[in-house]
Structure formats: C-alpha cells, structure tokens
N, C-alpha and C positions, 0 to 999 in steps of 0.2 A: 504494500500500500504506500509506504513512504517513497519508494522509487517512482511509482507512477504519479503520485500526487505532488511530490515535493522535490526530490533529489534530481529529477530529470529537467527541471526548469533552470533557466539561466538567470540567477539572481546575483546582484552586483557585490554585496558584502554581507557580513554577519547580521547586521541590523535588518536588512531586507529579508533574510532567512527567518529570523524570529518574528518579524512583522507579518510575513506571509502565513506563518503557522498560527498566529494569534496568541503567541506566548509573551506578549509585551504588556506592560502595565497600562492602566487607563487613568491618566491624571485628571483631577478635578480642580481647576483653577478658577477661583471666583474672588476677584478683588485681591485682598491681602492673603487670603487663605490658599494653601496649596496642599492637597492630600492625594493619596492613591486610593482608587476605588476597586482595585483587584484587576483581574485579567480583562483585556479588551475583548469585545465580542466580534471584532473585525478579524478577518483571516479565515483560513480553511478549517472548518469545524472537524472534519474527519482527521486531519493531521493533528489538530489540537487534542482530540480525544485519544488518539493513538499514542501521542507523545506523553500524555499524562500516565498511561499504563506502562510504557516502555522502561522508564527509569526504575520502577520497582523490580523488574526482571533483571535489569542491568546491575542493580545493587546485589542481587542474589548470586549472579554468575561471574561478575567481574569485581570481586571484593578487594583486590589488590591494586586497582587502578587509581590514578590521581583523582578522578571525578568522584569515585566512591569514598575515598578518604576525605575529600572536601566536604561531602555530604555528612559523613559521620562526625567530623569535627564540629560542624555547626548544629547538629541535632543531638549532641551527647547529653543535653539536659533532660531529655525524655518527654518534653511537652508535645502533645499531638498536634496542636495548632502550628507549632514551629515546624514540625515535620511536613505538614501539608504545604506550607509556604515554600519550604526549601525543596520539596519534590518538584514544584513547578520551575524553580530556578535551575534545578538539576536537569529537568527536561529541556529547558532552553539551552543550557550548556552542552548537553548530549546531542541535541539536534545540530548545533553549530559544529560540534566535533565530527559528526557524521557527514555533514556537508563538506567540511574541509577534507575529510578522508576521500570522498567521492571526487571532488574537484581538483585537489592538489596532491592527493596521495599521502597526506600526513596522518599517521596512526596516532591516536591519543596516547599519552604517557601511561604505561602500565596495563594497557588493554591487550589481551591475548586474542589475536585474530587467527582463526583456523582457515585452511583452504576449503573452498566449496566443493 
C-alpha cells in the first residue's frame, strides 16, 4: 500500500512527504495565542492510517534501531498519552526514513534489512 500510495510519487523533500501523509500538526493561531490542535486532516487518509499501525510493528521487530531507541527514551515514563503522541512522531520519522531509503538508498541506522 505504501509503495502505490506514497513511495512511488515524486515528492521534493521530507516536509512534503509528511504533509502528503497527513502526519503534520494542525496549528491554531488566533491573535496572540498559538497552540497545536493535533494531526491535520489534510493528506492521504489510507497512508495516515497505515503509518499509525506500522510503527508498533517496527518497534517489535527492529528493537535495536536508532528510531526504536529514540522512541523508548522518550516514553520511558510509562504514560499512555505520551506514548500515543510519540507513536505519531515515530510514524513521521519512519515514513521519512522509508522515503529516503527508496529515493536515495540510505538505510536507517540500526535497521536490519533482509533481501526479498
């Protein structure tokens, strides 16, 4: 699904990748106040739903990767709300890492890639 919906497109940079998937924040700026309202509804809904599920599998099978260590370091306090927020951040980082792997051939640090 990711290849057909996302990785086969010509996107110019990592921000465009995250924006297309809908994994960016939705700012609410009104006068002096500025706050975040969560995920934007813009973007490809199929990719967004798939990318929210993929990091949980990634954490299970790629425990020694830098991305998994990054997630574990930020969620070590055990709060569930913190884990939900950080899984979306990990989804964004993982999608960008996959995009870099497909376009530039850069394998993410610590990720074990098996031949197909």
